[in-house]
DOROZA-983645 format. One record per residue: x, y, z of N, C-alpha, C in turn. Coordinates in steps of 0.02 Angstrom, whole numbers, plus 32768, in hexadecimal, padded with zeros to 4 digits. Example, Ala and Ser with C-alpha at 12.3 -4.5 7.8 and 13.67 -1.06 7.14 Angstrom:
residues 2
82947EE4818682677F1F818682947F5B8186;82827F90816282AC7FCB816582858002818A;
//
This chain:
residues 236
09B19F0C08DD09909F17091D09969ED70947;09B59EDC098009BB9EA209AD098B9EAD09E7;095E9E7D09F109289E830A2209339E510A5A;09309E690A9809359E3E0AD308F99E4C0B00;08D29E180B0D089B9E1E0B3D08B99E0F0B82;08BD9E420BAC08DE9E3B0BED08B19E170C1E;08759E300C2808449E110C5508059E3C0C54;07CA9E1B0C57078A9E3D0C5B07829E6D0C21;07839EB00C2C077E9EE00BF507C09F020BE6;07F79EE60BFF08389F040BF6085C9EEA0BB8;08769F170B8F08989F050B5108D79F2F0B48;090A9F100B2B09469F330B15094B9F2B0ACA;094D9F630AA6094F9F610A5D098C9F880A45;09B99F650A2209F89F830A0C09F49F9109C2;0A009FD009B109FD9FE8096B0A3CA00F095C;0A709FEC09480AAEA00F09380ACAA0330975;0AD1A07609700AEDA09C09A70AB9A0B009DB;0A7AA09C09D20A46A0AC0A020A2BA06C0A22;0A20A06F0A630A01A0380A8809C5A0520AAD;098CA0300AA5094DA0450AC4093BA0140AFB;092CA02E0B360918A0050B6F08D0A0190B82;08A29FE80B7F085C9FF60B8E08479FD40BCF;08269FFA0BFB08029FE10C3608299FAB0C5B;08669FBC0C6C08929F8D0C8F08749F7B0CD3;08719F3A0CE208539F210D2008809EEC0D3E;08B79F010D5F08E49ED00D7E08C59EB70DBF;08C19E750DC7089E9E580E0108CD9E3C0E36;090D9E3F0E2B093D9E260E5D09819E460E4F;09AE9E470E8109F19E610E750A159E3B0E3E;0A089DFA0E390A299DD20E060A119DE60DC0;09D09DF10DB909B69E070D7809CF9E4D0D67;09D29E780D9809EB9EBC0D8D0A329EB90D72;0A5D9E910D930AA39E8C0D7E0AA99E700D37;0A819E3D0D280A849E1F0CE50A6D9E500CB0;0A389E760CBF0A209EA70C8F0A539EDF0C83;0A719EF70CB80AA29F2E0CB10ADD9F180C88;0AEF9ED90C8C0B259EBE0C610B129EC70C18;0AD29EBB0C080ABB9EC50BC30ABD9F0F0BB0;0AA99F3A0BE00AA69F820BD10AEB9F9E0BC1;0B1F9F7F0BDA0B629F990BCF0B789F970B86;0B519F730B5D0B609F730B150B4C9FB50AF4;0B249FDD0B180B07A01A0AFA0B3AA0530AF9;0B3CA0780AC00B60A0B70ABC0B31A0F10ACD;0AF2A0E90AB80AC0A11C0AC30A81A0F80AD9;0A6AA1030B160A33A0DF0B3309F6A10D0B3C;09BDA0F60B23097EA11A0B2A0951A0F00B58;093EA10D0B910918A0E80BC308CFA1000BC0;08A2A0D30BAC085BA0E20BA60836A0C40BE2;0808A0EB0BFE07DBA0D20C330795A0E90C22;0767A0BA0C1A0723A0CA0C0406F8A0E60C3D;0704A0D00C7B06DDA0E90CB406FDA0D10CF4;06E1A0E70D2C0703A0DD0D6C06EFA09E0D92;06C7A0720D7606B9A0320D9806FCA00E0DA6;06FF9FEB0DDE073F9FCE0DF3075B9F9B0DC2;072F9F7C0D9A07469F4A0D6A075A9F690D27;075D9FAB0D2407759FCF0CE807ABA0020CF8;07A9A01C0D3407D9A0500D480805A0380D81;0846A0360D760877A0240DA9089EA0630DBC;089BA0780DFB08C2A0B30E10090DA0AC0E00;0924A06F0DF7096BA0640DE70980A0840DA5;094FA0970D7B0962A0B60D3B098BA0F50D46;097EA1190D7D09A1A1580D8809E9A14D0D9E;09FCA10F0DAF0A41A1000DC10A69A0E10D88;0A49A0D90D4E0A6BA0B70D170AACA0DA0D03;0AAFA11C0D0A0AECA1400CF80B28A1290D21;0B1DA1170D5F0B55A1010D890B6DA0BC0D76;0B40A0930D590B53A0500D430B71A0510CFD;0B62A0860CD70B75A0890C900B9DA0C80C82;0BD8A0CF0CA00BFFA10C0C940C12A1130C4B;0C0AA14F0C310C1AA15B0BEB0BE0A1510BBC;0BA9A1340BD40B6EA1290BAA0B40A1660BAE;0B2DA1820B750AFDA1B90B740AB7A19C0B7E;0A92A1B70BAE0A50A19C0BBF0A1CA1D30BB8;09E6A1C30B9409ACA1EF0B8E0970A1CB0BAA;094BA1EC0BD6090FA1D00BF408D2A1EC0BD0;08A9A1BF0BB6086CA1D20B920833A1B10BB7;0811A1D70BE207E5A1B80C1307A3A1DD0C1A;0771A1B90C310731A1D70C42073AA20F0C74;0710A2420C70071AA27E0C990718A26F0CE4;06F1A23D0CFA06F0A22C0D410732A20E0D57;0752A1E80D2B0794A1CC0D3A07C9A2020D3A;07C3A2320D0C07F3A2690D0907F7A28F0D4A;07BFA2940D6D07BEA2B80DAD07E7A2940DE2;07F8A2550DD7081EA22F0E08086AA2330DFB;087DA2540DC608C5A25B0DB708E8A27F0DF1;0920A2650E0A093FA2830E450960A2C60E39;0977A2D20DFB0999A3110DEC098BA3230DA4;0954A3460D9A093DA3530D56096FA37D0D2E;099AA3A30D5009CAA3CB0D2C0A08A3A40D18;0A11A3690D350A4EA3430D280A47A30A0CF7;0A0BA3000CDB0A00A2C90CAD09DDA2E30C6E;09E3A2BC0C3909C1A2CC0BFA097CA2AC0BFE;0949A2D50C0A0906A2BB0C1A08D2A2D80BEB;08AAA2AB0BCE0870A2C00BA50832A2A80BC9;080BA2D70BE307CDA2C80C060794A2C70BD3;0771A28E0BCE0742A2830B9706FAA2840BAE;06D1A2A60B860689A2A40B8D066CA2790B55;062DA2630B5D060FA23A0B280602A2620AE9;0602A23F0AB105EEA2590A700618A2950A5B;065AA28D0A62068AA2BF0A4E06C0A29E0A23;06E4A2C809FE071DA2B009D7075BA2D409F0;078FA2AD0A0107CDA2C90A1C0807A2B709EE;082BA2E909D70869A2DE09B308A1A2D909E7;08BDA29E09EF08EEA2920A230933A2A90A0D;0946A29509D20983A2AD09B3097EA29D0968;09B2A2AA094309AFA2A008FB09A2A25608EB;096CA24908C8095BA20508B40930A1DF08E5;091CA1FF091C08F4A1DB094D08B8A2050963;087CA1E90957083EA20B09680812A1DC0990;07F2A1F709C307C8A1CF09EF0781A1EC09EF;0750A1C209DF0709A1D409E406ECA1B10A21;06C9A1D60A4A06ABA1B90A860660A1B00A7D;0645A17B0A9C05FEA16C0A9A05E3A16D0AE1;05A4A17A0AE70583A1750B27057BA12B0B3B;0569A11E0B790565A0DA0B930520A0CB0BAE;050DA08C0BAA04CFA0760BC904D9A0650C13;0515A06F0C2C0522A0670C730544A0A60C8D;0586A0A60C9005ABA0E20CA505E1A0F20C73;05F5A1310C70062FA1450C4A0624A1470BFF;0656A12E0BDA0657A1360B920672A0F60B71;066BA0F30B2F068DA0C20B0606BBA0E80AD7;06ECA0C40AB9071EA0E40A8F0720A0C60A49;0722A0F10A170732A0DD09D20773A10109C1;07A7A0DB09B507EAA0F709AC0802A0E90964;0818A11E09430834A11908FF087DA12E0904;08AAA0FE08F708F2A10B08F7090BA0FE08B1;0913A134088B092BA12F08460904A0FB081E;08C2A0FC08280897A0CF0801088AA08B0821;08AEA07A0856089FA03C087A086AA04E08AF;0832A02B08AF07F9A04008D707E8A00C090C;07DFA024094A07D29FFA09840797A01709AA;07699FEC09BD0731A00109E707359FDB0A28;07359FFF0A6007309FE10AA306EF9FF80AC3;06C39FC80AD106809FDA0AE606799FF10B2E;06AD9FE80B5906A29FF80B9F06669FD30BB8;06369FF60BD705F79FD70BEC05BD9FEC0BC0;05CAA0000B820594A00D0B5305809FCA0B34;05459FB30B46052C9F730B2D04E29F700B3A;04C49F380B27047E9F2A0B3A04809F020B7B;046A9F220BB004689F000BF104229EE60BFB;04199EA60BE903D79E860BE903D89E510C20;03BD9E640C5A03BE9E380C94037C9E130C9A;037C9DD00C9D033D9DA90C9D03109DB90CD9;032D9DCE0D1203049DDB0D4D02E89E220D4E;02FA9E4A0D1B02E69E900D1B02A89E9A0CEF;02839ECE0CFE02489EDF0CD6025B9EE70C8D;02339ECA0C6102439ECB0C1902499F130BFE;02229F400C1A02249F860C03026A9FA30C0C;028A9F930C4402CE9FAC0C5103009F8C0C22;02F79F4C0C1403239F2A0BE4031C9F480B9F;02E09F550B8A02D59F720B4802F19FB90B45;02EE9FDD0B7C030BA0200B7F0357A01B0B74;03789FEB0B9403C09FE20B8C03D19FD30B42;03A99FA80B2303B69F970ADD03AC9FD40AAF;03779FF90ABA036AA0330A91039FA0690A9A;03B5A0720AD903E9A0A40AE6042AA08F0AC5;043BA04F0AC80478A0380AA80475A0440A5D;043DA0350A3F0434A04009F7043DA08B09E6;0421A0B60A0F0426A0FE0A04046EA1160A0B;0491A0FF0A3E04D6A1160A4A0505A0FD0A13;04F6A0C409F50522A0A809C10519A0CB097D;04E6A0F3097704DAA11509360517A13D0920;053DA156094E0578A17F093D05ABA1580915;05A9A115091905D9A0EB08F505BFA0D108B2;0581A0DC08A40565A0C20865058BA0DF082A;05A0A0B207FE05C6A0C707C30611A0C707CE;0627A0BD080B066FA0BA08190688A0720815;06C6A06A080106E4A02808000702A0180844;06F09FDF0860070D9FC8089F07369F890891;07769F90089807A29F56088B07A09F2508C5;07A39F40090207A49F16093E07719F32096F;07429F08098507109F1C09B607189EF209F4;071F9F130A2D07259EF40A6F06E29EFF0A92;06BA9EC90A9906749ED00AAA06619EA70AE7;063A9EC40B1606249E9E0B5005F99E620B3E;06049E2B0B6205D89DF10B6005CB9DDF0BA9;058F9DC80BBA057B9DC50C00055D9D810C12;05859D500C2405699D0F0C3805399D140C73;05439D460C9F05169D4E0CD904CF9D5D0CC4;04C59D750C8704829D850C6E04619D490C4D;04819D0F0C4F04649CD40C3004649CD90BE5;04309CBF0BC6042F9CBB0B7D04299CFF0B5B;041D9D340B8104189D770B64045A9D9E0B69;048E9D7E0B8104CD9DA10B8C04F39DB30B4D;04DB9D9D0B1304FD9DAC0AD404D89DE10AAB;04A39DFE0AC7047A9E2E0AA104A29E6B0A8B;04D19E810AB404F89EBC0AA205239EB10A65;05419E750A60056A9E660A25053D9E6109E7;05049E4009EE04D79E3B09B504C39E80099B;04B09EAC09C9049B9EEF09B404D39F140992;05109F1009AF05489F33099105569F1A094B;05569ED9094105679EBD090005319ECC08CC;04F29ECD08E004BD9EDF08B104BF9F29089E;04D09F5308CE04CC9F9B08C3050C9FB908A8;05459FA008BF05869FBE08AD05B19F8C0887;05BE9F5308A605E89F1F088806329F280899;06589EF20893069F9EF408A106C09EB9087E;06FF9EC2086B07249E8B084B07339E54087D;07479E6708B907589E3708EE07399E4F092F;071B9E20095406FD9E2E099507209E0509CB;07339E270A01074C9E040A3C071A9E100A75;06F79DDD0A8C06CB9DE60AC506F39DF60B04;06D59E1D0B3106F89E310B6E06C49E380BA6;06DC9E4B0BE206B29E5B0C1B06939E1D0C3A;06B39DE30C3506979DA60C5206C39D8C0C8B;06F19DB50CA307209DA10CD8073F9D5E0CC6;07399D2C0CF207599CEC0CE4072B9CB90CC6;06EE9CCB0CB506BD9C9A0C9C06C49C910C51;06FD9C760C3C07099C6C0BF506D99C390BD7;06CA9C050BFD069C9BD20BE306579BF00BD5;063D9C180C0405FC9C370BFA05FD9C680BC0;06349C8D0BB906399CBD0B82063B9C9A0B3F;06609C630B3B06649C3E0AFB06209C1E0AEA;05FD9C070B1C05BA9BEB0B0F058C9C1F0AF2;058D9C5C0B0C05649C920AF105799CA30AAA;05BA9CA50A9E05D29CB60A5B05BF9C820A27;05AE9C460A3E05999C110A10054D9C0E0A09;052A9C400A2204E19C410A1E04CA9C4C09D6;048C9C3909C904709C440987046B9C8E0977;04659CB709AA045F9D0009A1049E9D1C097F;04D79D00098F05169D1A097405309CF00939;05099CC00923051F9C9308ED05379CB808AE;05179CEF0899052E9D10085A05759D2B085E;058F9D34089B05D29D5308A206039D2708C7;05F39CE608CC061C9CBA08F606649CB908DE;066F9CBD089C06B49CB9088306DC9CF90890;06BB9D2D08AA06DD9D6C08BA06ED9D710904;06D49D43092D06DB9D47097507169D1C098B;07429D3909B4077C9D1409CD07849D1F0A18;079B9CEA0A3907AD9CEE0A8007F99CE60A89;081F9CEC0A5308689CE70A5A08809D1E0A89;08AD9D0A0AB708C89D3B0AE608F99D6A0AC5;091A9D530A90094D9D7C0A6F09509D6A0A25;094C9D9C09FB094D9D8F09B309619DCE098D;09729DC5094D09839DFD092109499E0708F0;093D9E4508E109079E5708B309219E890880;
//
């Protein structure tokens, strides 16, 4: 499994003849061109979109076929994003609802989770290799917000993650939130206590790598520090 953190919550994961693209967020023509160069390595591309927020959904996904002639592309997206497809009859599209299991093709199964914000999260099993992409499912604990609402977010996240209890997660892509101050790592802590993962890549921090690394070094995440990586590209 070759993992590339593209930017923010965007990831490219290459597994033999399958390549998975999650929540692509190109922020400039230069970044778009560089990313598409990477995508050209794919023989079979699966494009995942967790929800329609602009930092997770790029309308450019629907033009990928023109950039990647000969590449088979399947779109596995939240139902609100599926409604934005320009020609639903001309593409391979799986419109996803929360808390469902989708058999995409032989050897590939996708379980969807509900979100504490919008859309869904994905648990993907490809011939036993397991990947979790959290989308915006996390504990959103904002210091300026009423504590009752913060506790509601934490309890909802715990409830939505129950579907993964007992499952093996090889790679977890989890939001971390420097903008929330010292509470921005609560989602990772909850996930690791409730589900666990062999390797965690924090995401959703835009360009604030320093703030994200500081949170990942908190005492709250100390039990799993050796499982957390900020490498932009690695093999697993």
